[in-house]
mmCIF file of the N, C-alpha and C atoms, coordinates in Angstrom:
data_MODEL
# 
_entry.id   MODEL 
# 
loop_
_atom_site.group_PDB 
_atom_site.id 
_atom_site.type_symbol 
_atom_site.label_atom_id 
_atom_site.label_alt_id 
_atom_site.label_comp_id 
_atom_site.label_asym_id 
_atom_site.label_entity_id 
_atom_site.label_seq_id 
_atom_site.pdbx_PDB_ins_code 
_atom_site.Cartn_x 
_atom_site.Cartn_y 
_atom_site.Cartn_z 
_atom_site.occupancy 
_atom_site.B_iso_or_equiv 
_atom_site.pdbx_formal_charge 
_atom_site.auth_seq_id 
_atom_site.auth_comp_id 
_atom_site.auth_asym_id 
_atom_site.auth_atom_id 
_atom_site.pdbx_PDB_model_num 
ATOM 1   N N  . UNK A 1 1  ? -16.101 -13.139 -0.441 1.00 0.00 ? 1  UNK A N  1 
ATOM 2   C CA . UNK A 1 1  ? -14.673 -12.855 -0.554 1.00 0.00 ? 1  UNK A CA 1 
ATOM 3   C C  . UNK A 1 1  ? -14.450 -11.659 -1.466 1.00 0.00 ? 1  UNK A C  1 
ATOM 4   N N  . UNK A 1 2  ? -13.487 -10.818 -1.128 1.00 0.00 ? 2  UNK A N  1 
ATOM 5   C CA . UNK A 1 2  ? -13.216 -9.623  -1.895 1.00 0.00 ? 2  UNK A CA 1 
ATOM 6   C C  . UNK A 1 2  ? -12.309 -9.923  -3.076 1.00 0.00 ? 2  UNK A C  1 
ATOM 7   N N  . UNK A 1 3  ? -12.442 -9.118  -4.122 1.00 0.00 ? 3  UNK A N  1 
ATOM 8   C CA . UNK A 1 3  ? -11.624 -9.225  -5.324 1.00 0.00 ? 3  UNK A CA 1 
ATOM 9   C C  . UNK A 1 3  ? -10.193 -8.798  -5.000 1.00 0.00 ? 3  UNK A C  1 
ATOM 10  N N  . UNK A 1 4  ? -9.203  -9.566  -5.450 1.00 0.00 ? 4  UNK A N  1 
ATOM 11  C CA . UNK A 1 4  ? -7.806  -9.256  -5.127 1.00 0.00 ? 4  UNK A CA 1 
ATOM 12  C C  . UNK A 1 4  ? -7.303  -8.011  -5.863 1.00 0.00 ? 4  UNK A C  1 
ATOM 13  N N  . UNK A 1 5  ? -8.040  -7.536  -6.877 1.00 0.00 ? 5  UNK A N  1 
ATOM 14  C CA . UNK A 1 5  ? -7.628  -6.321  -7.574 1.00 0.00 ? 5  UNK A CA 1 
ATOM 15  C C  . UNK A 1 5  ? -8.307  -5.083  -6.990 1.00 0.00 ? 5  UNK A C  1 
ATOM 16  N N  . UNK A 1 6  ? -9.013  -5.266  -5.896 1.00 0.00 ? 6  UNK A N  1 
ATOM 17  C CA . UNK A 1 6  ? -9.731  -4.187  -5.239 1.00 0.00 ? 6  UNK A CA 1 
ATOM 18  C C  . UNK A 1 6  ? -8.786  -3.052  -4.831 1.00 0.00 ? 6  UNK A C  1 
ATOM 19  N N  . UNK A 1 7  ? -9.250  -1.810  -5.017 1.00 0.00 ? 7  UNK A N  1 
ATOM 20  C CA . UNK A 1 7  ? -8.477  -0.635  -4.613 1.00 0.00 ? 7  UNK A CA 1 
ATOM 21  C C  . UNK A 1 7  ? -8.847  -0.245  -3.191 1.00 0.00 ? 7  UNK A C  1 
ATOM 22  N N  . UNK A 1 8  ? -7.836  0.081   -2.386 1.00 0.00 ? 8  UNK A N  1 
ATOM 23  C CA . UNK A 1 8  ? -8.045  0.488   -0.999 1.00 0.00 ? 8  UNK A CA 1 
ATOM 24  C C  . UNK A 1 8  ? -7.552  1.920   -0.800 1.00 0.00 ? 8  UNK A C  1 
ATOM 25  N N  . UNK A 1 9  ? -8.215  2.627   0.095  1.00 0.00 ? 9  UNK A N  1 
ATOM 26  C CA . UNK A 1 9  ? -7.758  3.957   0.481  1.00 0.00 ? 9  UNK A CA 1 
ATOM 27  C C  . UNK A 1 9  ? -6.519  3.818   1.359  1.00 0.00 ? 9  UNK A C  1 
ATOM 28  N N  . UNK A 1 10 ? -5.859  4.937   1.617  1.00 0.00 ? 10 UNK A N  1 
ATOM 29  C CA . UNK A 1 10 ? -4.682  4.896   2.488  1.00 0.00 ? 10 UNK A CA 1 
ATOM 30  C C  . UNK A 1 10 ? -5.018  4.357   3.880  1.00 0.00 ? 10 UNK A C  1 
ATOM 31  N N  . UNK A 1 11 ? -6.068  4.839   4.542  1.00 0.00 ? 11 UNK A N  1 
ATOM 32  C CA . UNK A 1 11 ? -6.385  4.270   5.873  1.00 0.00 ? 11 UNK A CA 1 
ATOM 33  C C  . UNK A 1 11 ? -6.710  2.777   5.816  1.00 0.00 ? 11 UNK A C  1 
ATOM 34  N N  . UNK A 1 12 ? -7.438  2.345   4.785  1.00 0.00 ? 12 UNK A N  1 
ATOM 35  C CA . UNK A 1 12 ? -7.772  0.926   4.654  1.00 0.00 ? 12 UNK A CA 1 
ATOM 36  C C  . UNK A 1 12 ? -6.512  0.087   4.436  1.00 0.00 ? 12 UNK A C  1 
ATOM 37  N N  . UNK A 1 13 ? -5.641  0.562   3.538  1.00 0.00 ? 13 UNK A N  1 
ATOM 38  C CA . UNK A 1 13 ? -4.404  -0.167  3.241  1.00 0.00 ? 13 UNK A CA 1 
ATOM 39  C C  . UNK A 1 13 ? -3.476  -0.193  4.449  1.00 0.00 ? 13 UNK A C  1 
ATOM 40  N N  . UNK A 1 14 ? -3.407  0.911   5.174  1.00 0.00 ? 14 UNK A N  1 
ATOM 41  C CA . UNK A 1 14 ? -2.564  0.964   6.375  1.00 0.00 ? 14 UNK A CA 1 
ATOM 42  C C  . UNK A 1 14 ? -3.062  -0.037  7.416  1.00 0.00 ? 14 UNK A C  1 
ATOM 43  N N  . UNK A 1 15 ? -4.360  -0.111  7.594  1.00 0.00 ? 15 UNK A N  1 
ATOM 44  C CA . UNK A 1 15 ? -4.928  -1.080  8.537  1.00 0.00 ? 15 UNK A CA 1 
ATOM 45  C C  . UNK A 1 15 ? -4.631  -2.506  8.079  1.00 0.00 ? 15 UNK A C  1 
ATOM 46  N N  . UNK A 1 16 ? -4.735  -2.744  6.783  1.00 0.00 ? 16 UNK A N  1 
ATOM 47  C CA . UNK A 1 16 ? -4.460  -4.067  6.221  1.00 0.00 ? 16 UNK A CA 1 
ATOM 48  C C  . UNK A 1 16 ? -3.012  -4.484  6.490  1.00 0.00 ? 16 UNK A C  1 
ATOM 49  N N  . UNK A 1 17 ? -2.085  -3.520  6.349  1.00 0.00 ? 17 UNK A N  1 
ATOM 50  C CA . UNK A 1 17 ? -0.661  -3.804  6.569  1.00 0.00 ? 17 UNK A CA 1 
ATOM 51  C C  . UNK A 1 17 ? -0.248  -3.657  8.032  1.00 0.00 ? 17 UNK A C  1 
ATOM 52  N N  . UNK A 1 18 ? -1.162  -3.104  8.847  1.00 0.00 ? 18 UNK A N  1 
ATOM 53  C CA . UNK A 1 18 ? -0.893  -2.861  10.272 1.00 0.00 ? 18 UNK A CA 1 
ATOM 54  C C  . UNK A 1 18 ? 0.264   -1.881  10.470 1.00 0.00 ? 18 UNK A C  1 
ATOM 55  N N  . UNK A 1 19 ? 0.194   -0.778  9.708  1.00 0.00 ? 19 UNK A N  1 
ATOM 56  C CA . UNK A 1 19 ? 1.157   0.313   9.851  1.00 0.00 ? 19 UNK A CA 1 
ATOM 57  C C  . UNK A 1 19 ? 0.376   1.621   9.960  1.00 0.00 ? 19 UNK A C  1 
ATOM 58  N N  . UNK A 1 20 ? 1.036   2.667   10.389 1.00 0.00 ? 20 UNK A N  1 
ATOM 59  C CA . UNK A 1 20 ? 0.410   3.980   10.470 1.00 0.00 ? 20 UNK A CA 1 
ATOM 60  C C  . UNK A 1 20 ? 0.201   4.512   9.053  1.00 0.00 ? 20 UNK A C  1 
ATOM 61  N N  . UNK A 1 21 ? -0.895  5.212   8.792  1.00 0.00 ? 21 UNK A N  1 
ATOM 62  C CA . UNK A 1 21 ? -1.139  5.756   7.455  1.00 0.00 ? 21 UNK A CA 1 
ATOM 63  C C  . UNK A 1 21 ? 0.011   6.623   6.928  1.00 0.00 ? 21 UNK A C  1 
ATOM 64  N N  . UNK A 1 22 ? 0.661   7.390   7.795  1.00 0.00 ? 22 UNK A N  1 
ATOM 65  C CA . UNK A 1 22 ? 1.768   8.234   7.321  1.00 0.00 ? 22 UNK A CA 1 
ATOM 66  C C  . UNK A 1 22 ? 2.963   7.385   6.892  1.00 0.00 ? 22 UNK A C  1 
ATOM 67  N N  . UNK A 1 23 ? 3.173   6.247   7.536  1.00 0.00 ? 23 UNK A N  1 
ATOM 68  C CA . UNK A 1 23 ? 4.232   5.322   7.109  1.00 0.00 ? 23 UNK A CA 1 
ATOM 69  C C  . UNK A 1 23 ? 3.939   4.836   5.702  1.00 0.00 ? 23 UNK A C  1 
ATOM 70  N N  . UNK A 1 24 ? 2.699   4.468   5.448  1.00 0.00 ? 24 UNK A N  1 
ATOM 71  C CA . UNK A 1 24 ? 2.301   3.988   4.134  1.00 0.00 ? 24 UNK A CA 1 
ATOM 72  C C  . UNK A 1 24 ? 2.454   5.087   3.083  1.00 0.00 ? 24 UNK A C  1 
ATOM 73  N N  . UNK A 1 25 ? 2.053   6.309   3.422  1.00 0.00 ? 25 UNK A N  1 
ATOM 74  C CA . UNK A 1 25 ? 2.219   7.429   2.484  1.00 0.00 ? 25 UNK A CA 1 
ATOM 75  C C  . UNK A 1 25 ? 3.698   7.645   2.149  1.00 0.00 ? 25 UNK A C  1 
ATOM 76  N N  . UNK A 1 26 ? 4.547   7.552   3.152  1.00 0.00 ? 26 UNK A N  1 
ATOM 77  C CA . UNK A 1 26 ? 5.984   7.710   2.944  1.00 0.00 ? 26 UNK A CA 1 
ATOM 78  C C  . UNK A 1 26 ? 6.503   6.634   1.998  1.00 0.00 ? 26 UNK A C  1 
ATOM 79  N N  . UNK A 1 27 ? 6.118   5.383   2.234  1.00 0.00 ? 27 UNK A N  1 
ATOM 80  C CA . UNK A 1 27 ? 6.532   4.288   1.354  1.00 0.00 ? 27 UNK A CA 1 
ATOM 81  C C  . UNK A 1 27 ? 6.055   4.526   -0.070 1.00 0.00 ? 27 UNK A C  1 
ATOM 82  N N  . UNK A 1 28 ? 4.825   5.017   -0.224 1.00 0.00 ? 28 UNK A N  1 
ATOM 83  C CA . UNK A 1 28 ? 4.275   5.276   -1.560 1.00 0.00 ? 28 UNK A CA 1 
ATOM 84  C C  . UNK A 1 28 ? 5.054   6.395   -2.260 1.00 0.00 ? 28 UNK A C  1 
ATOM 85  N N  . UNK A 1 29 ? 5.363   7.461   -1.528 1.00 0.00 ? 29 UNK A N  1 
ATOM 86  C CA . UNK A 1 29 ? 6.129   8.568   -2.124 1.00 0.00 ? 29 UNK A CA 1 
ATOM 87  C C  . UNK A 1 29 ? 7.520   8.121   -2.554 1.00 0.00 ? 29 UNK A C  1 
ATOM 88  N N  . UNK A 1 30 ? 8.136   7.226   -1.777 1.00 0.00 ? 30 UNK A N  1 
ATOM 89  C CA . UNK A 1 30 ? 9.482   6.725   -2.081 1.00 0.00 ? 30 UNK A CA 1 
ATOM 90  C C  . UNK A 1 30 ? 9.484   5.632   -3.139 1.00 0.00 ? 30 UNK A C  1 
ATOM 91  N N  . UNK A 1 31 ? 8.298   5.079   -3.446 1.00 0.00 ? 31 UNK A N  1 
ATOM 92  C CA . UNK A 1 31 ? 8.217   3.983   -4.407 1.00 0.00 ? 31 UNK A CA 1 
ATOM 93  C C  . UNK A 1 31 ? 8.475   2.621   -3.786 1.00 0.00 ? 31 UNK A C  1 
ATOM 94  N N  . UNK A 1 32 ? 8.495   2.558   -2.467 1.00 0.00 ? 32 UNK A N  1 
ATOM 95  C CA . UNK A 1 32 ? 8.719   1.296   -1.763 1.00 0.00 ? 32 UNK A CA 1 
ATOM 96  C C  . UNK A 1 32 ? 7.554   0.338   -1.977 1.00 0.00 ? 32 UNK A C  1 
ATOM 97  N N  . UNK A 1 33 ? 6.361   0.909   -2.147 1.00 0.00 ? 33 UNK A N  1 
ATOM 98  C CA . UNK A 1 33 ? 5.163   0.109   -2.359 1.00 0.00 ? 33 UNK A CA 1 
ATOM 99  C C  . UNK A 1 33 ? 4.380   0.722   -3.525 1.00 0.00 ? 33 UNK A C  1 
ATOM 100 N N  . UNK A 1 34 ? 3.848   -0.099  -4.440 1.00 0.00 ? 34 UNK A N  1 
ATOM 101 C CA . UNK A 1 34 ? 3.088   0.443   -5.573 1.00 0.00 ? 34 UNK A CA 1 
ATOM 102 C C  . UNK A 1 34 ? 1.834   1.170   -5.103 1.00 0.00 ? 34 UNK A C  1 
ATOM 103 N N  . UNK A 1 35 ? 1.579   2.322   -5.714 1.00 0.00 ? 35 UNK A N  1 
ATOM 104 C CA . UNK A 1 35 ? 0.396   3.110   -5.377 1.00 0.00 ? 35 UNK A CA 1 
ATOM 105 C C  . UNK A 1 35 ? -0.004  3.965   -6.565 1.00 0.00 ? 35 UNK A C  1 
ATOM 106 N N  . UNK A 1 36 ? -1.289  4.284   -6.628 1.00 0.00 ? 36 UNK A N  1 
ATOM 107 C CA . UNK A 1 36 ? -1.803  5.218   -7.623 1.00 0.00 ? 36 UNK A CA 1 
ATOM 108 C C  . UNK A 1 36 ? -2.024  6.546   -6.918 1.00 0.00 ? 36 UNK A C  1 
ATOM 109 N N  . UNK A 1 37 ? -1.426  7.605   -7.467 1.00 0.00 ? 37 UNK A N  1 
ATOM 110 C CA . UNK A 1 37 ? -1.575  8.938   -6.864 1.00 0.00 ? 37 UNK A CA 1 
ATOM 111 C C  . UNK A 1 37 ? -2.841  9.583   -7.397 1.00 0.00 ? 37 UNK A C  1 
ATOM 112 N N  . UNK A 1 38 ? -3.576  10.211  -6.512 1.00 0.00 ? 38 UNK A N  1 
ATOM 113 C CA . UNK A 1 38 ? -4.824  10.873  -6.882 1.00 0.00 ? 38 UNK A CA 1 
ATOM 114 C C  . UNK A 1 38 ? -4.663  12.382  -6.848 1.00 0.00 ? 38 UNK A C  1 
ATOM 115 N N  . UNK A 1 39 ? -4.771  13.013  -7.976 1.00 0.00 ? 39 UNK A N  1 
ATOM 116 C CA . UNK A 1 39 ? -4.782  14.465  -8.048 1.00 0.00 ? 39 UNK A CA 1 
ATOM 117 C C  . UNK A 1 39 ? -3.577  15.153  -7.442 1.00 0.00 ? 39 UNK A C  1 
ATOM 118 N N  . UNK A 1 40 ? -3.730  16.447  -7.217 1.00 0.00 ? 40 UNK A N  1 
ATOM 119 C CA . UNK A 1 40 ? -2.643  17.277  -6.694 1.00 0.00 ? 40 UNK A CA 1 
ATOM 120 C C  . UNK A 1 40 ? -2.541  17.260  -5.178 1.00 0.00 ? 40 UNK A C  1 
ATOM 121 N N  . UNK A 1 41 ? -3.533  16.724  -4.514 1.00 0.00 ? 41 UNK A N  1 
ATOM 122 C CA . UNK A 1 41 ? -3.549  16.762  -3.043 1.00 0.00 ? 41 UNK A CA 1 
ATOM 123 C C  . UNK A 1 41 ? -2.730  15.645  -2.414 1.00 0.00 ? 41 UNK A C  1 
ATOM 124 N N  . UNK A 1 42 ? -2.203  14.752  -3.229 1.00 0.00 ? 42 UNK A N  1 
ATOM 125 C CA . UNK A 1 42 ? -1.301  13.735  -2.704 1.00 0.00 ? 42 UNK A CA 1 
ATOM 126 C C  . UNK A 1 42 ? -1.946  12.498  -2.129 1.00 0.00 ? 42 UNK A C  1 
ATOM 127 N N  . UNK A 1 43 ? -3.221  12.277  -2.421 1.00 0.00 ? 43 UNK A N  1 
ATOM 128 C CA . UNK A 1 43 ? -3.863  11.055  -1.953 1.00 0.00 ? 43 UNK A CA 1 
ATOM 129 C C  . UNK A 1 43 ? -3.392  9.853   -2.757 1.00 0.00 ? 43 UNK A C  1 
ATOM 130 N N  . UNK A 1 44 ? -3.509  8.679   -2.168 1.00 0.00 ? 44 UNK A N  1 
ATOM 131 C CA . UNK A 1 44 ? -3.092  7.450   -2.834 1.00 0.00 ? 44 UNK A CA 1 
ATOM 132 C C  . UNK A 1 44 ? -4.191  6.403   -2.739 1.00 0.00 ? 44 UNK A C  1 
ATOM 133 N N  . UNK A 1 45 ? -4.156  5.465   -3.687 1.00 0.00 ? 45 UNK A N  1 
ATOM 134 C CA . UNK A 1 45 ? -4.965  4.253   -3.631 1.00 0.00 ? 45 UNK A CA 1 
ATOM 135 C C  . UNK A 1 45 ? -4.013  3.086   -3.843 1.00 0.00 ? 45 UNK A C  1 
ATOM 136 N N  . UNK A 1 46 ? -4.348  1.957   -3.222 1.00 0.00 ? 46 UNK A N  1 
ATOM 137 C CA . UNK A 1 46 ? -3.486  0.784   -3.234 1.00 0.00 ? 46 UNK A CA 1 
ATOM 138 C C  . UNK A 1 46 ? -4.288  -0.439  -3.645 1.00 0.00 ? 46 UNK A C  1 
ATOM 139 N N  . UNK A 1 47 ? -3.714  -1.265  -4.525 1.00 0.00 ? 47 UNK A N  1 
ATOM 140 C CA . UNK A 1 47 ? -4.361  -2.523  -4.908 1.00 0.00 ? 47 UNK A CA 1 
ATOM 141 C C  . UNK A 1 47 ? -4.038  -3.577  -3.857 1.00 0.00 ? 47 UNK A C  1 
ATOM 142 N N  . UNK A 1 48 ? -5.076  -4.312  -3.463 1.00 0.00 ? 48 UNK A N  1 
ATOM 143 C CA . UNK A 1 48 ? -4.901  -5.347  -2.451 1.00 0.00 ? 48 UNK A CA 1 
ATOM 144 C C  . UNK A 1 48 ? -3.841  -6.361  -2.873 1.00 0.00 ? 48 UNK A C  1 
ATOM 145 N N  . UNK A 1 49 ? -3.810  -6.754  -4.150 1.00 0.00 ? 49 UNK A N  1 
ATOM 146 C CA . UNK A 1 49 ? -2.828  -7.758  -4.568 1.00 0.00 ? 49 UNK A CA 1 
ATOM 147 C C  . UNK A 1 49 ? -1.407  -7.201  -4.470 1.00 0.00 ? 49 UNK A C  1 
ATOM 148 N N  . UNK A 1 50 ? -1.224  -5.896  -4.669 1.00 0.00 ? 50 UNK A N  1 
ATOM 149 C CA . UNK A 1 50 ? 0.101   -5.289  -4.485 1.00 0.00 ? 50 UNK A CA 1 
ATOM 150 C C  . UNK A 1 50 ? 0.499   -5.308  -3.013 1.00 0.00 ? 50 UNK A C  1 
ATOM 151 N N  . UNK A 1 51 ? -0.465  -5.091  -2.140 1.00 0.00 ? 51 UNK A N  1 
ATOM 152 C CA . UNK A 1 51 ? -0.187  -5.140  -0.700 1.00 0.00 ? 51 UNK A CA 1 
ATOM 153 C C  . UNK A 1 51 ? 0.204   -6.558  -0.274 1.00 0.00 ? 51 UNK A C  1 
ATOM 154 N N  . UNK A 1 52 ? -0.484  -7.543  -0.848 1.00 0.00 ? 52 UNK A N  1 
ATOM 155 C CA . UNK A 1 52 ? -0.151  -8.939  -0.539 1.00 0.00 ? 52 UNK A CA 1 
ATOM 156 C C  . UNK A 1 52 ? 1.265   -9.271  -1.008 1.00 0.00 ? 52 UNK A C  1 
ATOM 157 N N  . UNK A 1 53 ? 1.627   -8.814  -2.201 1.00 0.00 ? 53 UNK A N  1 
ATOM 158 C CA . UNK A 1 53 ? 2.994   -9.032  -2.705 1.00 0.00 ? 53 UNK A CA 1 
ATOM 159 C C  . UNK A 1 53 ? 4.023   -8.341  -1.812 1.00 0.00 ? 53 UNK A C  1 
ATOM 160 N N  . UNK A 1 54 ? 3.703   -7.134  -1.372 1.00 0.00 ? 54 UNK A N  1 
ATOM 161 C CA . UNK A 1 54 ? 4.592   -6.395  -0.489 1.00 0.00 ? 54 UNK A CA 1 
ATOM 162 C C  . UNK A 1 54 ? 4.816   -7.168  0.810  1.00 0.00 ? 54 UNK A C  1 
ATOM 163 N N  . UNK A 1 55 ? 3.736   -7.685  1.384  1.00 0.00 ? 55 UNK A N  1 
ATOM 164 C CA . UNK A 1 55 ? 3.862   -8.468  2.617  1.00 0.00 ? 55 UNK A CA 1 
ATOM 165 C C  . UNK A 1 55 ? 4.725   -9.709  2.393  1.00 0.00 ? 55 UNK A C  1 
ATOM 166 N N  . UNK A 1 56 ? 4.534   -10.388 1.263  1.00 0.00 ? 56 UNK A N  1 
ATOM 167 C CA . UNK A 1 56 ? 5.332   -11.571 0.956  1.00 0.00 ? 56 UNK A CA 1 
ATOM 168 C C  . UNK A 1 56 ? 6.806   -11.216 0.815  1.00 0.00 ? 56 UNK A C  1 
ATOM 169 N N  . UNK A 1 57 ? 7.093   -10.090 0.159  1.00 0.00 ? 57 UNK A N  1 
ATOM 170 C CA . UNK A 1 57 ? 8.490   -9.690  -0.030 1.00 0.00 ? 57 UNK A CA 1 
ATOM 171 C C  . UNK A 1 57 ? 9.132   -9.343  1.306  1.00 0.00 ? 57 UNK A C  1 
ATOM 172 N N  . UNK A 1 58 ? 8.354   -8.781  2.225  1.00 0.00 ? 58 UNK A N  1 
ATOM 173 C CA . UNK A 1 58 ? 8.901   -8.458  3.560  1.00 0.00 ? 58 UNK A CA 1 
ATOM 174 C C  . UNK A 1 58 ? 9.190   -9.738  4.353  1.00 0.00 ? 58 UNK A C  1 
ATOM 175 N N  . UNK A 1 59 ? 8.351   -10.734 4.181  1.00 0.00 ? 59 UNK A N  1 
ATOM 176 C CA . UNK A 1 59 ? 8.581   -12.005 4.863  1.00 0.00 ? 59 UNK A CA 1 
ATOM 177 C C  . UNK A 1 59 ? 9.892   -12.643 4.393  1.00 0.00 ? 59 UNK A C  1 
ATOM 178 N N  . UNK A 1 60 ? 10.180  -12.464 3.094  1.00 0.00 ? 60 UNK A N  1 
ATOM 179 C CA . UNK A 1 60 ? 11.401  -13.075 2.540  1.00 0.00 ? 60 UNK A CA 1 
ATOM 180 C C  . UNK A 1 60 ? 12.595  -12.124 2.600  1.00 0.00 ? 60 UNK A C  1 
ATOM 181 N N  . UNK A 1 61 ? 12.407  -10.963 3.251  1.00 0.00 ? 61 UNK A N  1 
ATOM 182 C CA . UNK A 1 61 ? 13.505  -10.021 3.446  1.00 0.00 ? 61 UNK A CA 1 
ATOM 183 C C  . UNK A 1 61 ? 13.758  -9.088  2.279  1.00 0.00 ? 61 UNK A C  1 
ATOM 184 N N  . UNK A 1 62 ? 12.772  -8.914  1.377  1.00 0.00 ? 62 UNK A N  1 
ATOM 185 C CA . UNK A 1 62 ? 12.955  -8.106  0.186  1.00 0.00 ? 62 UNK A CA 1 
ATOM 186 C C  . UNK A 1 62 ? 12.860  -6.607  0.401  1.00 0.00 ? 62 UNK A C  1 
ATOM 187 N N  . UNK A 1 63 ? 11.801  -6.126  1.014  1.00 0.00 ? 63 UNK A N  1 
ATOM 188 C CA . UNK A 1 63 ? 11.579  -4.672  1.146  1.00 0.00 ? 63 UNK A CA 1 
ATOM 189 C C  . UNK A 1 63 ? 12.114  -4.169  2.480  1.00 0.00 ? 63 UNK A C  1 
ATOM 190 N N  . UNK A 1 64 ? 12.346  -2.830  2.517  1.00 0.00 ? 64 UNK A N  1 
ATOM 191 C CA . UNK A 1 64 ? 12.790  -2.270  3.805  1.00 0.00 ? 64 UNK A CA 1 
ATOM 192 C C  . UNK A 1 64 ? 11.730  -1.471  4.486  1.00 0.00 ? 64 UNK A C  1 
# 
């Protein structure tokens, strides 16, 4: 079993959430989903536990 604090790349996180990577990048830029920005090139990393919380909030109607 994987650690819930594990960091995922944008493609990995997008696959986990079943969304397009650009959708995930947009959410990260807007602050809709927690993300760590990497350098000046605009890459992101996402914690699995944050993704799980995001999914839970969407189930309960929290996030857009």
